[in-house]
SEDO-340068 format. One line per 4 residues: number of its first residue (from 0); for each residue x, y, z of C-alpha. Coordinates in steps of 0.1 Angstrom, whole numbers, plus 5000, padded with zeros to 4 digits. Layout:
! SEDO-340068
NUM) X/Y/Z; ...
! end
This chain:
! SEDO-340068
0) 4360/5022/5096; 4373/4983/5098; 4381/4984/5136; 4385/4954/5161
4) 4385/4955/5198; 4404/4929/5222; 4406/4928/5262; 4449/4918/5278
8) 4445/4898/5305; 4466/4907/5335; 4500/4900/5323; 4522/4885/5349
12) 4560/4908/5343; 4590/4885/5346; 4616/4889/5373; 4621/4883/5408
16) 4615/4918/5429; 4628/4910/5465; 4604/4919/5497; 4630/4936/5524
20) 4628/4908/5547; 4636/4883/5521; 4664/4906/5507; 4684/4899/5541
24) 4680/4860/5536; 4687/4862/5506; 4721/4883/5515; 4731/4852/5540
28) 4731/4828/5516; 4753/4813/5484; 4733/4781/5479; 4710/4780/5449
32) 4685/4755/5434; 4687/4740/5404; 4673/4773/5390; 4699/4794/5398
36) 4677/4812/5426; 4689/4811/5464; 4670/4785/5485; 4665/4808/5516
40) 4646/4831/5493; 4628/4808/5474; 4615/4795/5506; 4609/4823/5520
44) 4584/4837/5491; 4569/4804/5482; 4537/4813/5499; 4535/4855/5486
48) 4546/4855/5449; 4521/4863/5421; 4529/4838/5392; 4537/4854/5358
52) 4507/4860/5337; 4509/4850/5297; 4488/4875/5278; 4482/4856/5244
56) 4479/4890/5225; 4511/4901/5246; 4524/4921/5208; 4497/4951/5217
60) 4522/4955/5251; 4550/4982/5241; 4563/4984/5279; 4555/4964/5310
64) 4578/4977/5333; 4575/4979/5382; 4584/4999/5407; 4609/4979/5422
68) 4627/4951/5399; 4633/4947/5364; 4599/4928/5359; 4614/4905/5334
72) 4621/4868/5345; 4611/4849/5375; 4576/4853/5397; 4569/4881/5421
76) 4565/4891/5456; 4537/4910/5477; 4541/4945/5470; 4556/4948/5432
80) 4535/4970/5410; 4535/4967/5372; 4527/4989/5347; 4518/4984/5313
84) 4508/5005/5285; 4487/5000/5248; 4513/4994/5215; 4515/5020/5186
88) 4481/5023/5170; 4462/5010/5200; 4443/5030/5227; 4434/5025/5265
92) 4396/5021/5267; 4392/5005/5294; 4410/4986/5326; 4444/4999/5347
96) 4475/5008/5334; 4490/4989/5369; 4484/4962/5389; 4499/4950/5424
100) 4506/4918/5438; 4492/4916/5472; 4492/4878/5487; 4497/4863/5461
104) 4476/4876/5437; 4471/4908/5412; 4448/4931/5419; 4438/4952/5392
108) 4419/4953/5361; 4429/4941/5331; 4437/4966/5305; 4417/4966/5270
112) 4434/4984/5239; 4414/4995/5211; 4426/4997/5179; 4426/5032/5164
116) 4439/5028/5135; 4413/5039/5101; 4425/5024/5067; 4413/5051/5040
120) 4417/5026/5014; 4417/4989/5018; 4412/4971/5050; 4424/4965/5082
124) 4449/4938/5091; 4440/4910/5117; 4471/4923/5136; 4460/4957/5132
128) 4490/4974/5116; 4483/4974/5083; 4459/4985/5055; 4458/4962/5026
132) 4440/4955/4992; 4429/4927/4977; 4437/4913/4940; 4463/4942/4940
136) 4496/4941/4933; 4532/4959/4939; 4565/4953/4916; 4595/4965/4921
140) 4633/4964/4910; 4664/4969/4937; 4697/4977/4922; 4732/4996/4936
144) 4747/5029/4925; 4761/5012/4888; 4725/5000/4882; 4732/4969/4883
148) 4701/4949/4900; 4706/4932/4935; 4693/4900/4943; 4686/4885/4973
152) 4676/4918/4991; 4648/4917/5021; 4619/4937/5014; 4594/4953/5047
156) 4567/4972/5047; 4578/5006/5062; 4549/4998/5089; 4563/4964/5102
160) 4603/4967/5096; 4614/4934/5111; 4591/4912/5088; 4607/4902/5063
164) 4575/4896/5027; 4594/4894/4996; 4636/4889/4982; 4644/4899/4950
168) 4653/4875/4920; 4684/4875/4906; 4673/4897/4879; 4669/4919/4913
172) 4628/4919/4909; 4602/4911/4932; 4566/4916/4940; 4538/4919/4968
176) 4505/4911/4964; 4477/4930/4988; 4502/4959/4982; 4478/4991/4976
180) 4479/5009/4940; 4477/5041/4961; 4508/5038/4974; 4527/5022/5000
184) 4560/5031/5019; 4589/4999/5016; 4620/4997/5035; 4650/4974/5011
188) 4674/4958/5033; 4708/4941/5018; 4740/4930/5033; 4771/4955/5029
192) 4744/4984/5017; 4725/5008/5035; 4689/5003/5044; 4668/5018/5014
196) 4632/5035/5017; 4607/5043/4992; 4572/5049/4980; 4554/5028/4956
200) 4535/5048/4921; 4503/5037/4910; 4505/5024/4874; 4466/5016/4877
204) 4439/5008/4897; 4451/4981/4910; 4488/4978/4902; 4518/4997/4909
208) 4555/5000/4912; 4585/5012/4928; 4627/5015/4917; 4651/5014/4951
212) 4684/5021/4944; 4711/5011/4973; 4746/5027/4985; 4770/5003/4995
216) 4782/5009/5035; 4823/5017/5034; 4843/5004/5065; 4860/5033/5073
220) 4895/5042/5057; 4926/5066/5069; 4934/5097/5052; 4956/5111/5080
224) 4982/5090/5097; 5003/5102/5127; 5031/5113/5121; 5063/5101/5138
228) 5081/5129/5167; 5107/5138/5189; 5109/5159/5219; 5124/5169/5249
232) 5110/5163/5288; 5089/5190/5292; 5076/5197/5258; 5043/5192/5242
236) 5028/5170/5210; 5001/5166/5192; 4988/5135/5169; 4965/5139/5147
240) 4934/5114/5127; 4914/5120/5108; 4891/5090/5085; 4863/5089/5059
244) 4836/5059/5058; 4802/5060/5051; 4781/5058/5082; 4809/5088/5091
248) 4832/5083/5119; 4817/5080/5153; 4844/5082/5169; 4883/5078/5175
252) 4905/5059/5200; 4944/5064/5212; 4966/5039/5215; 4998/5035/5231
256) 5020/5003/5226; 4989/4984/5220; 4968/4997/5249; 4941/5019/5246
260) 4944/5050/5262; 4916/5068/5290; 4898/5091/5266; 4884/5108/5299
264) 4921/5115/5311; 4936/5125/5274; 4905/5144/5261; 4908/5135/5225
268) 4887/5125/5195; 4907/5130/5167; 4934/5143/5176; 4953/5131/5210
272) 4976/5158/5225; 5001/5156/5255; 5015/5184/5272; 5046/5185/5298
276) 5060/5153/5283; 5079/5129/5303; 5103/5105/5292; 5079/5077/5300
280) 5060/5091/5274; 5077/5078/5246; 5063/5049/5228; 5042/5037/5196
284) 5014/5060/5189; 4979/5053/5167; 4945/5057/5165; 4916/5038/5152
288) 4884/5053/5134; 4852/5036/5142; 4814/5035/5127; 4789/5012/5122
292) 4805/5001/5092; 4839/4988/5110; 4870/5003/5124; 4905/5010/5113
296) 4937/5015/5127; 4963/5040/5118; 4998/5032/5110; 5022/5042/5143
300) 5038/5068/5147; 5072/5066/5172; 5076/5093/5200; 5105/5094/5216
304) 5111/5117/5246; 5146/5129/5257; 5154/5140/5291; 5172/5170/5277
308) 5185/5184/5242; 5224/5167/5251; 5210/5133/5248; 5192/5137/5212
312) 5227/5142/5190; 5261/5134/5196; 5290/5165/5193; 5314/5139/5181
316) 5314/5132/5147; 5304/5093/5139; 5339/5078/5116; 5329/5082/5077
320) 5361/5061/5053; 5351/5075/5017; 5368/5061/4991; 5398/5087/4972
324) 5401/5082/4932; 5423/5053/4929; 5455/5072/4923; 5453/5093/4959
328) 5468/5064/4976; 5475/5079/5014; 5511/5071/5024; 5497/5071/5059
332) 5476/5043/5054; 5486/5029/5022; 5449/5030/5011; 5425/5054/4994
336) 5408/5055/5022; 5398/5085/5042; 5373/5092/5072; 5356/5127/5065
340) 5331/5122/5095; 5295/5119/5092; 5268/5132/5119; 5245/5104/5114
344) 5217/5122/5105; 5193/5106/5131; 5164/5127/5138; 5166/5153/5174
348) 5150/5180/5190; 5147/5214/5184; 5126/5246/5192; 5092/5242/5174
352) 5079/5272/5196; 5041/5273/5191; 5043/5250/5167; 5048/5219/5188
356) 5010/5209/5191; 5008/5212/5150; 5001/5180/5137; 5025/5179/5110
360) 5060/5196/5122; 5063/5228/5104; 5101/5217/5106; 5122/5185/5114
364) 5155/5186/5133; 5186/5164/5130; 5219/5156/5139; 5236/5180/5108
368) 5272/5190/5101; 5278/5223/5123; 5314/5227/5118; 5343/5215/5094
372) 5375/5217/5082; 5391/5216/5047; 5425/5194/5043; 5442/5188/5014
376) 5450/5149/4999; 5480/5141/4976; 5472/5125/4942; 5494/5117/4911
380) 5503/5148/4898; 5476/5167/4915; 5458/5171/4944; 5424/5175/4961
384) 5405/5195/4984; 5386/5174/5013; 5360/5185/5039; 5360/5169/5069
388) 5334/5167/5095; 5351/5179/5133; 5317/5190/5150; 5278/5179/5153
392) 5248/5195/5165; 5214/5193/5156; 5197/5216/5134; 5171/5223/5106
396) 5167/5199/5081; 5149/5193/5048; 5115/5165/5056; 5087/5169/5038
400) 5054/5148/5035; 5050/5155/4994; 5063/5129/4979; 5068/5121/4942
404) 5054/5086/4930; 5071/5076/4894; 5075/5047/4876; 5065/5026/4845
408) 5031/5003/4841; 5033/4974/4817; 5028/4939/4807; 5055/4909/4793
412) 5042/4891/4768; 5063/4856/4776; 5068/4835/4747; 5092/4798/4748
416) 5122/4824/4734; 5117/4857/4744; 5098/4880/4768; 5085/4915/4752
420) 5069/4947/4774; 5038/4961/4765; 5036/4994/4779; 5002/5011/4793
424) 4996/5030/4772; 4980/5062/4782; 4964/5051/4810; 4946/5067/4840
428) 4962/5069/4873; 4933/5066/4897; 4936/5071/4935; 4907/5074/4962
432) 4886/5074/4928; 4902/5101/4908; 4924/5105/4879; 4961/5118/4893
436) 4983/5111/4864; 4976/5095/4824; 5007/5075/4816; 5029/5084/4787
440) 5030/5062/4752; 5060/5046/4770; 5036/5036/4802; 5053/5061/4820
444) 5037/5077/4852; 5047/5109/4876; 5029/5128/4900; 5029/5144/4938
448) 5011/5144/4968; 5005/5151/5006; 5011/5117/5028; 5021/5105/5061
452) 5010/5077/5048; 5030/5045/5048; 5016/5028/5014; 4989/5040/4991
456) 4968/5020/4968; 4972/5030/4933; 4945/5017/4903; 4956/5013/4867
460) 4933/5013/4838; 4940/5003/4800; 4916/5019/4778; 4932/4998/4749
464) 4921/4969/4766; 4953/4950/4758; 4962/4945/4806; 4939/4941/4828
468) 4926/4965/4854; 4954/4963/4882; 4953/4974/4920; 4983/4982/4935
472) 4999/4985/4973; 5028/5006/4968; 5049/5010/4998; 5063/5042/5008
476) 5093/5052/5029; 5109/5086/5042; 5122/5097/5004; 5108/5123/4989
480) 5108/5102/4956; 5099/5067/4949; 5099/5049/4915; 5079/5017/4912
484) 5079/4988/4882; 5044/4980/4877; 5039/4943/4860; 5002/4941/4848
488) 4985/4909/4838; 4978/4907/4804; 4944/4905/4795; 4937/4872/4773
492) 4919/4869/4746; 4876/4875/4749; 4857/4845/4747; 4821/4852/4731
496) 4790/4839/4753; 4755/4843/4752; 4735/4867/4771; 4703/4851/4773
500) 4722/4814/4779; 4740/4798/4812; 4775/4801/4807; 4808/4782/4823
504) 4845/4798/4826; 4872/4776/4832; 4899/4793/4857; 4936/4782/4852
508) 4970/4790/4834; 4996/4758/4841; 4994/4741/4810; 4986/4705/4810
512) 4969/4706/4845; 4927/4707/4852; 4910/4740/4856; 4914/4751/4895
516) 4879/4767/4894; 4843/4769/4874; 4826/4802/4871; 4788/4794/4863
520) 4776/4836/4846; 4739/4834/4847; 4710/4839/4815; 4702/4872/4817
524) 4725/4887/4840; 4744/4914/4822; 4734/4947/4819; 4743/4980/4798
528) 4752/5015/4816; 4716/5028/4819; 4708/4994/4839; 4687/4978/4809
532) 4692/4939/4804; 4717/4931/4769; 4704/4909/4752; 4730/4893/4728
536) 4773/4880/4718; 4792/4890/4743; 4823/4890/4747; 4842/4879/4782
540) 4879/4885/4792; 4880/4864/4821; 4921/4865/4841; 4929/4842/4865
544) 4966/4846/4886; 4969/4810/4891; 4985/4802/4926; 5001/4774/4908
548) 5018/4793/4882; 5050/4809/4895; 5048/4838/4861; 5017/4847/4882
552) 5031/4856/4908; 5039/4893/4912; 5006/4898/4894; 4988/4904/4926
556) 4969/4929/4931; 4961/4947/4965; 4982/4927/4996; 4967/4902/5009
560) 4955/4921/5040; 4920/4922/5051; 4907/4941/5081; 4887/4921/5110
564) 4857/4942/5132; 4880/4958/5155; 4898/4970/5130; 4930/4949/5131
568) 4949/4942/5098; 4947/4909/5088; 4968/4888/5067; 4950/4860/5043
572) 4967/4829/5023; 4954/4830/4987; 4941/4804/4965; 4934/4823/4935
576) 4923/4857/4921; 4906/4861/4893; 4886/4892/4867; 4861/4898/4841
580) 4857/4922/4819; 4823/4915/4796; 4819/4940/4763; 4794/4941/4733
584) 4808/4934/4697; 4808/4971/4696; 4827/4974/4729; 4805/4989/4753
588) 4809/4976/4790; 4784/4957/4802; 4779/4950/4839; 4772/4917/4855
592) 4741/4914/4880; 4731/4885/4904; 4748/4860/4921; 4779/4846/4903
596) 4785/4807/4913; 4816/4790/4915; 4832/4756/4916; 4863/4750/4931
600) 4880/4718/4924; 4894/4704/4957; 4920/4687/4941; 4937/4714/4928
604) 4934/4738/4958; 4952/4737/4994; 4922/4745/5005; 4912/4729/5044
608) 4883/4708/5037; 4885/4705/5079; 4884/4738/5089; 4848/4745/5086
612) 4817/4761/5116; 4792/4746/5130; 4772/4755/5099; 4794/4736/5075
616) 4810/4770/5066; 4845/4769/5049; 4877/4791/5070; 4880/4800/5035
620) 4860/4823/5020; 4852/4849/4989; 4866/4884/4989; 4866/4918/4964
624) 4893/4941/4961; 4888/4979/4975; 4905/4999/4951; 4903/5026/4974
628) 4921/5008/5000; 4938/4980/4984; 4921/4957/5010; 4901/4927/5007
632) 4863/4926/5020; 4845/4897/5026; 4817/4894/4994; 4807/4856/4998
636) 4816/4819/5022; 4821/4785/5004; 4810/4752/5014; 4813/4714/5006
640) 4790/4700/4977; 4786/4680/4951; 4776/4691/4919; 4773/4678/4885
644) 4806/4690/4864; 4813/4680/4827; 4785/4652/4833; 4806/4639/4863
648) 4794/4641/4897; 4819/4655/4921; 4828/4673/4954; 4834/4709/4948
652) 4839/4738/4970; 4814/4759/4961; 4800/4796/4966; 4779/4823/4951
656) 4790/4857/4955; 4776/4895/4938; 4810/4904/4911; 4817/4946/4908
660) 4829/4951/4877; 4871/4959/4880; 4874/4945/4914; 4894/4914/4917
664) 4874/4887/4939; 4902/4856/4956; 4900/4827/4977; 4915/4834/5006
668) 4919/4827/5042; 4921/4846/5072; 4953/4832/5088; 4952/4829/5122
672) 4985/4852/5145; 5004/4821/5152; 5005/4814/5120; 5018/4848/5112
676) 5058/4859/5112; 5077/4883/5099; 5106/4879/5080; 5136/4909/5083
680) 5156/4918/5051; 5190/4942/5051; 5201/4957/5014; 5243/4967/5016
684) 5261/4986/4989; 5287/4962/4988; 5299/4931/5003; 5328/4946/5020
688) 5301/4971/5043; 5283/4939/5047; 5309/4925/5061; 5320/4953/5084
692) 5285/4958/5096; 5283/4926/5113; 5321/4923/5126; 5315/4954/5142
696) 5280/4960/5148; 5276/4994/5135; 5255/5001/5107; 5274/5006/5077
700) 5266/5014/5032; 5229/5008/5040; 5210/5011/5010; 5176/5023/5011
704) 5149/5025/4988; 5152/4991/4974; 5123/4970/4963; 5120/4933/4985
708) 5098/4913/4976; 5086/4879/4998; 5069/4847/4982; 5055/4820/5009
712) 5046/4792/4992; 5027/4757/5005; 5047/4729/5008; 5012/4712/5024
716) 5006/4678/5016; 4976/4664/4994; 4982/4688/4967; 4988/4676/4930
720) 5014/4710/4930; 5040/4718/4955; 5047/4752/4962; 5017/4770/4955
724) 5015/4809/4957; 4998/4817/5000; 5011/4847/5003; 5030/4874/4984
728) 5041/4907/4998; 5064/4939/4987; 5080/4966/5006; 5111/4990/5002
732) 5140/4993/5028; 5142/5020/5054; 5169/5044/5057; 5186/5019/5078
736) 5182/4997/5043; 5158/4974/5063; 5126/4959/5057; 5105/4933/5078
740) 5078/4916/5054; 5048/4890/5070; 5049/4853/5060; 5033/4820/5073
744) 5055/4799/5095; 5048/4768/5116; 5077/4749/5141; 5082/4722/5121
748) 5092/4743/5093; 5071/4714/5070; 5045/4735/5057; 5059/4765/5040
752) 5090/4781/5025; 5092/4814/5015; 5117/4831/4988; 5132/4868/4984
756) 5142/4892/4960; 5160/4921/4962; 5158/4951/4936; 5173/4984/4929
760) 5167/5008/4897; 5163/4974/4879; 5197/4955/4892; 5192/4925/4915
764) 5211/4925/4947; 5230/4892/4955; 5226/4869/4983; 5251/4867/5010
768) 5253/4842/5034; 5268/4840/5070; 5270/4813/5099; 5249/4819/5125
772) 5212/4810/5120; 5194/4779/5135; 5203/4752/5125; 5172/4739/5108
776) 5166/4768/5090; 5205/4770/5081; 5206/4739/5065; 5170/4749/5044
780) 5191/4780/5032; 5194/4776/4989; 5203/4803/4966; 5192/4806/4932
784) 5194/4823/4902; 5228/4832/4903; 5225/4844/4936; 5194/4867/4932
788) 5170/4846/4951; 5171/4833/4983; 5151/4802/4995; 5145/4785/5029
792) 5118/4768/5047; 5097/4791/5074; 5103/4777/5109; 5088/4792/5140
796) 5112/4807/5159; 5118/4803/5197; 5138/4833/5201; 5141/4868/5193
800) 5173/4877/5174; 5162/4872/5140; 5158/4866/5111; 5124/4853/5119
804) 5105/4870/5142; 5069/4856/5155; 5036/4879/5150; 5036/4887/5186
808) 5079/4901/5182; 5065/4927/5155; 5076/4956/5166; 5113/4942/5176
812) 5120/4937/5140; 5103/4969/5130; 5116/4989/5153; 5152/4974/5181
816) 5162/4953/5158; 5200/4964/5146; 5226/4949/5122; 5240/4926/5146
820) 5208/4906/5150; 5204/4877/5124; 5189/4887/5092; 5187/4884/5058
824) 5214/4900/5040; 5218/4912/5002; 5243/4933/4988; 5253/4950/4958
828) 5275/4935/4933; 5272/4954/4905; 5298/4980/4889; 5294/5017/4913
832) 5302/5044/4891; 5328/5066/4907; 5314/5097/4929; 5341/5123/4946
836) 5331/5134/4972; 5306/5112/4983; 5266/5122/4976; 5240/5105/4982
840) 5202/5116/4973; 5186/5113/5005; 5174/5138/5034; 5205/5135/5055
844) 5229/5142/5025; 5199/5178/5016; 5207/5186/5050; 5245/5192/5047
848) 5260/5227/5051; 5260/5243/5014; 5297/5259/5003; 5312/5277/4981
852) 5326/5243/4964; 5290/5228/4971; 5284/5204/4939; 5244/5215/4938
856) 5243/5247/4953; 5211/5241/4961; 5187/5219/4974; 5154/5222/4961
860) 5130/5224/4926; 5159/5246/4908; 5189/5221/4917; 5201/5217/4885
864) 5224/5187/4865; 5248/5182/4842; 5257/5151/4820; 5279/5147/4793
868) 5275/5121/4770; 5306/5099/4752; 5312/5079/4728; 5340/5053/4725
872) 5356/5031/4694; 5371/4999/4706; 5397/4976/4686; 5383/4945/4701
876) 5346/4930/4710; 5326/4935/4739; 5357/4954/4752; 5348/4988/4780
880) 5367/5011/4797; 5359/5038/4825; 5354/5075/4815; 5364/5099/4840
884) 5348/5136/4842; 5366/5162/4868; 5351/5193/4874; 5365/5224/4886
888) 5362/5263/4892; 5363/5279/4859; 5371/5313/4867; 5343/5335/4871
892) 5344/5333/4905; 5382/5340/4913; 5382/5321/4948; 5371/5290/4929
896) 5399/5288/4900; 5414/5260/4897; 5397/5244/4929; 5382/5209/4919
900) 5339/5206/4930; 5342/5169/4923; 5352/5137/4898; 5323/5110/4889
904) 5337/5081/4867; 5314/5058/4852; 5318/5023/4827; 5306/5027/4787
908) 5280/5004/4783; 5278/4979/4750; 5257/4989/4721; 5236/4957/4719
912) 5240/4963/4679; 5278/4966/4674; 5298/4949/4700; 5333/4975/4690
916) 5315/5005/4703; 5298/5020/4732; 5285/5051/4750; 5289/5067/4791
920) 5266/5092/4807; 5291/5109/4834; 5278/5139/4853; 5294/5168/4856
924) 5289/5202/4878; 5271/5221/4860; 5279/5264/4860; 5255/5282/4881
928) 5247/5309/4910; 5278/5302/4939; 5258/5299/4973; 5264/5292/5009
932) 5239/5286/5040; 5237/5312/5064; 5240/5288/5096; 5255/5253/5099
936) 5218/5245/5116; 5197/5265/5086; 5218/5245/5058; 5189/5255/5036
940) 5187/5293/5037; 5213/5302/5018; 5230/5336/5004; 5256/5343/4974
944) 5287/5357/4987; 5282/5386/4971; 5253/5400/4942; 5255/5376/4913
948) 5282/5351/4922; 5284/5328/4901; 5309/5306/4882; 5320/5286/4847
952) 5334/5247/4847; 5361/5237/4835; 5354/5197/4824; 5384/5174/4819
956) 5365/5141/4803; 5394/5112/4803; 5389/5077/4788; 5407/5057/4816
960) 5429/5036/4789; 5465/5044/4778; 5454/5030/4744; 5430/5054/4736
964) 5432/5087/4721; 5404/5113/4714; 5390/5112/4676; 5409/5133/4654
968) 5394/5130/4626; 5371/5164/4609; 5338/5145/4602; 5298/5163/4604
972) 5292/5155/4641; 5329/5163/4658; 5362/5183/4650; 5390/5164/4670
976) 5369/5145/4695; 5352/5175/4703; 5310/5180/4693; 5306/5209/4664
980) 5280/5225/4682; 5297/5224/4717; 5328/5239/4704; 5310/5267/4695
984) 5298/5273/4727; 5328/5259/4753; 5363/5276/4756; 5401/5268/4759
988) 5392/5233/4747; 5429/5214/4751; 5429/5180/4735; 5464/5156/4748
992) 5455/5123/4740; 5428/5107/4759; 5420/5138/4772; 5402/5165/4765
996) 5393/5195/4783; 5374/5227/4782; 5353/5254/4801; 5315/5255/4800
1000) 5303/5289/4806; 5275/5300/4821; 5240/5308/4808; 5244/5283/4775
1004) 5218/5263/4765; 5227/5231/4763; 5208/5205/4746; 5212/5167/4730
1008) 5224/5184/4702; 5253/5196/4715; 5259/5161/4733; 5252/5174/4767
1012) 5222/5172/4789; 5206/5192/4814; 5172/5191/4839; 5161/5203/4872
1016) 5143/5192/4896; 5147/5182/4942; 5162/5153/4954; 5172/5129/4927
1020) 5144/5138/4899; 5169/5158/4882; 5191/5134/4885; 5176/5110/4864
1024) 5156/5134/4844; 5190/5144/4830; 5208/5109/4831; 5176/5093/4813
1028) 5180/5122/4789; 5218/5113/4777; 5206/5077/4778; 5182/5080/4753
1032) 5194/5113/4736; 5161/5130/4742; 5158/5166/4751; 5131/5166/4769
1036) 5098/5146/4783; 5089/5123/4807; 5117/5096/4815; 5119/5056/4815
1040) 5110/5034/4785; 5123/5046/4759; 5160/5028/4742; 5195/5037/4749
1044) 5207/5058/4719; 5241/5049/4716; 5260/5058/4687; 5241/5095/4686
1048) 5243/5127/4703; 5271/5129/4722; 5299/5154/4730; 5330/5138/4728
1052) 5343/5109/4710; 5374/5087/4717; 5392/5053/4699; 5410/5028/4720
1056) 5432/5005/4697; 5453/5004/4663; 5428/5027/4642; 5439/5041/4609
1060) 5420/5070/4594; 5423/5073/4553; 5430/5117/4550; 5398/5121/4535
1064) 5371/5097/4546; 5345/5098/4574; 5353/5058/4581; 5375/5041/4601
1068) 5396/5010/4593; 5404/4980/4618; 5425/4949/4602; 5416/4963/4568
1072) 5383/4963/4570; 5363/4993/4565; 5332/5004/4580; 5312/5033/4580
1076) 5310/5058/4611
! end
């Protein structure tokens, strides 16, 4: 047994215990000497102190305590007792565990500790804390869960967890000499990973090995966000929060209006319950999930507490002027405007019973129509019944946390002459690591989720390797169906590298400009899926989103957002973003191990070289994107240095980081709060409604779910290319037609410019200008691209009336601003199909009472939608007309016979291959069941007026031009203007000049061969499906992506012009020229 013994001298513990007499002197003195000790106290004890003892072998003590003070600093007074303990592995063999200070001297014998450890193998080292074996070698390999080597991991003996003995190299390898081959336990530590423990295994008499797998630390991720709620004073409310991470969540905190709530008072955990609410409890609540890996805030939830039920919903209807058909001019107003009233649909407070403490309210209450009356208005040759709201009240309405997420993912191949779309074919759509959908051949995706979150992160992967794997953050609103266009970057052609060599890859997409940066890929750093080093030729595809290239702006991945240690979201300014993919010649993916070096050219970027800390580290850093959250996580630092590149020594911005496949890397700087601002944008359905809103202060014609993009560019000097990308934000307007998006600002307005685009269903809304902005902002505004883009310099405001708000006033922008405040306005100036009575696909509409004449008899997944396709041939090129379809009761349900259900009208779409033809798809009321609400306050609960009540639909199709007539020929597709297949299934067909009328019975199975297209689905799902089927001539399948079918599968045909038909030929003659149908 190797054994050593040592004597521990009388350690003089530190600290300044005070005797009772001198404590009184201390209490009356506020003067201190240069050491910060009270002077009277120093004098009083100067002849009674025991000086500190200084052990040379202090490491063998685990604790030093005393009976009257901290025993840590300074000298000790008479009467103080200090206690000593032997360190682990040592035992007392002599002396005393305690000493007493007596008249300036320590009494008691020195504590003697003996090293008690016995080495079964090897020799005990001098520190008495480990057994070593001369000539023995331990080799180790450290990798992550991808089986990729981890460099710069620190190695520790488990017996000495605070003393690093080795570090892994670029290949994840390390070696230890003296580690006994019979086995030792080690600990591996690396930033961003959990500490890992492992025991070595003996290889032979003198060597051993160990392989260590490390798991990455995952900061908290919010799974459930609290839901906004409304209550009456005296009721209860519960907000719920849930999060996950690795390590697990250790605690939750709750905040109201930014201030933490006292846990002792509210007794919360992941749920916050407040009972017996008062109006003062109104505010914005959110939670924060905490763990050893960090923190994360949830979205805010708004709580509105009303004094009583009467204040939550006004009984008097709001003004709601609709447009009657253009041949229904009213004598009293000499216009087609008619006020039918409205109840607004705002949330109100109802009786939830015991469910008022549920995480998510099981019912939603809003201001709904409780009383109506039917009025008859006279039109040109006919009359219409109009339902007018006469009273409002608080009733149940439609609200669900189920969201239907749909859209299309594709890339754009831009050439000098044209742009061609490249769809994401059969690509997995991934959320939280799980595949939620596979795109169609045309890139269409569609799935449903349960969420209360304001945004979700989705990753789109191309298995055909034409498009770059992309992670996008999609903003959600309270709409139950949301549609997104996801534009992905084309995957650049691969370059061939040799894995055994150091390789350099340029980053830059601006033709004629120097690369913005270069990447150094170290030799022997590529590995197969089983963790083996790959040797041979490698196909490398590196894509770069260049802040100097405007074509790259919309390809930004994630949001330019990170989370600080307190859980607050931070905005970042980007200086470039890239992805890397490595494959074998056979197409097998390779993982990149070891650190990648980056050299950024300062002449090609706006990075501030003076923004450094005391160690010379730049404020701009390297970041990797989390696919689960869409947030950026710090991956490495940057510094200014010199290097030889391309045989030239120059100054560069240099950094190193560990790259992880499919996780984009970003050069970003976190922006300070004083440079963060918000721009308020509102969307309107017409210019007149915008002006009406501004003049009256009452919101009118708001467009919800409009896609708003705000691009902030840098104008700072010293950069070779102005207007480089800084921040990209994208979101959807809410039910008020409003959104607040973040930008960067400065008082002078010289540093940053911004531009805004607003799109709804691929239609660009146009900027609407008006006076009233600050003079500097007003003078900087420009409208470009035919009104589609509004640009301006971003001045930091000194007020809160918009359209720009400082970071500190963001709540005013989000919650308190009105249409009377300044904002950037965009209006829909396109042709709008006519709908009577008005119908809007939103939850307010779905909450209206259902009557026996309602266009849709239910608002659920069984809601049926029908379209008819009308083909028109014109005499002149590039002509369009409006096609009107009127739906009336078909006589099966006798009370509705001849009653107009509604009118729909749309304009023909031009055939790009034939400038003298076009088609229109116009909705008509589907024949089917007749239902009505049981109660105005519960409109979703419906019953038929009698068992089996249903109706057919009589439709009148009119080409609204006097020179148009139904096609009088008999052809292979139509007989006198009506589809032959359709003609066999309808009744009462009547034709008159520019009008065709027939009755569509209930229960028939129509389809594209009839020119009738049907679909079902809640919200606008069925509507959009049926319209898409009609436009593309499809029977079923996913919507979107297919080209329009202009001249086939139609139900009705009109000819507009002086067209003469031969008696026996299926051709038409225009100006003595023949052309096939």
